[in-house]
N, C-alpha and C positions, 0 to 999 in steps of 0.2 A: 087266929095267932093265941098262943096260951100264955104270952106276955112274959116268958121265961129267956128267950133270947135277948141280949142287949140291942138296943136301938142300933145302935152302929152295924154291926153285922147284917140286920134286916137291910139298911142303907146299903152296905156292900153288895149284898146279894143283888139288890136292885139295881144298881149300877152297872154291876157285872152282865147281867142280863141284858141290859140297853147295850151295853158297850159290845157283849157278843152277836147281838142282833144287827148293831152297826157295822162291825167288821163284815158279816154275811151279806150283807145289803152293799158294802162299798168294795169288798171284794169281786161280786159278782157285776159290778160297774167297771170295766177294764178300761183304763185311758188308753192302754196298747197293748195288744196280743202278739207276741213272739211267735214267729212261724213253727217252731220245733215244740211249743210249749212255753208256759209260763208267761205272766202277764203283768202291768204295770199298774197298780189299784193304790187306792188310799185306805185299804184295809189294815193296816197297821196303826192308823192314827188313834183310833178310840182306844186299842189296847194300851199304847203308850201313855196316854192320858189318863188311862185307867191306873196302869203299875204307877206312875208318879202319884197319883192321888192316893192310894191304898198300901203300896209297897210290893215287892218281889214277891212274897208268898201269894196274895190274891191274883197279881199279876201272870204269874205263871199259870195258877189254875183257870183264870178266863182266858190266857192264850191258847191255853193246851184246849179246852172246851171249844172253843173258836175253832182251832184247827179240825177237831173230830166232827162237828156240826158241819163245816164247810166238807169234810169228805164225805158225808153222809149224804147231805142233801144237795151239793151242788156238783158233786164227783171228784174223781181224780183218778190218775192211771196209777195202777199198782201190779207188781210182778212178786211180792213176797210180803208176808207182816212184819219182818223185821224192818223192809223198805217203809211200810208205812208207819211204823213206830217212828221211824227218824224223821221223814217228811212231814207229818201230821202233829200228833201231839208234843213231841221232843221240839221240832222247829218251831213252832207256834208258840210253844211255850217259853222257847229262848226271848220273846219281846217282853215277857212279864219281868225279866231280869233288869230293864231300865230303873225299876223300882229301887234298885239297891244304891241307885245314883240321884238321889231326888235334888242334892244341892249340886250337882256336876250334869245336867240333863244331856248334857250335847254327848259328853264321855259316854254316857247309858245307852243315849239311843246307838252310838257308833257299836260299843260293845256288845248290845243283845242283837243288832244288827247282825257282827261279825259272827255271833255264835250260831244264829239261825241260818246263815249262809254255810258255815262250817258243815251242819247238820246236812244241809242238801247237796255240800258238794261229796262229803262220806257216803250219801247214799249213791249218787252218782257215779261213785268209785268201784264200789260193791256191785251196784244191781244193773247199771247201764254202761259198763264198759264196753259192750259189743257196737256201740254205736258211734264210740269215738274213732276217725279215719287211722287206717292202717299205719303202724309208726308213731302215734299221737300219744304223748304220754298222757295216760288217763286223769290223772290229777289235774294236769294245765287244762283239757278238754272239759272235765265236770267245773272247773273252777272258771272257765271264760264261759261256759253255759250258763251257770248259775248268776253270774256276775251281770250278764246283759239284761237280765229282767230285776233281780233282787236289789241291785246297785242303785238304778234310777229310782225304784219304790222304796229303797231306804233313803234316799235324797229329800224325796219329793214328802215322804211322809214325817220324816224328821222336821222339816221347815215349817210343814203345817202345823204339826203336833207343838213346836214351840211356839209357834205365834198363837195358837187356842190356848195353850197353857198359860200365856200373860194375861189372857183375858179373862180366864176362868175363876171362879172363887176358891179357895182352898178349902179341904174339907177340915 
């Protein structure tokens, strides 16, 4: 190391690497797998904690990198490059937006989770409409499908994150 980088940036990079690794591990450990895809995991926990410690900018970067690495290493279903963008770096990056709400953590978790959910719903409407039952509104179908695993994951991850944030030292 040349010593030209500020110490805090090195710490941020190290912590982001650890959080990304934890995200990958926790995302692979499924608490519950949905029959048609999607699962309930604790993957968002390290990303929420990281976003609250270092802010939205770094949180978005760590979330996006986490999503890309998850897709490349663990896998995922894709039909189009735009669908990959919506479902992988954009949706995962939304978790980092919680960092804008350091003083209102519950609101941050809800907004970040809601925006992640919106990315997946939009992807479902654009790219997976053919799976909706005939006559079913595609927006409702996509929202219900994504809510079956994202809402429980958000609740569990939000609670665990809030508990851990009370116990962790601040940066």
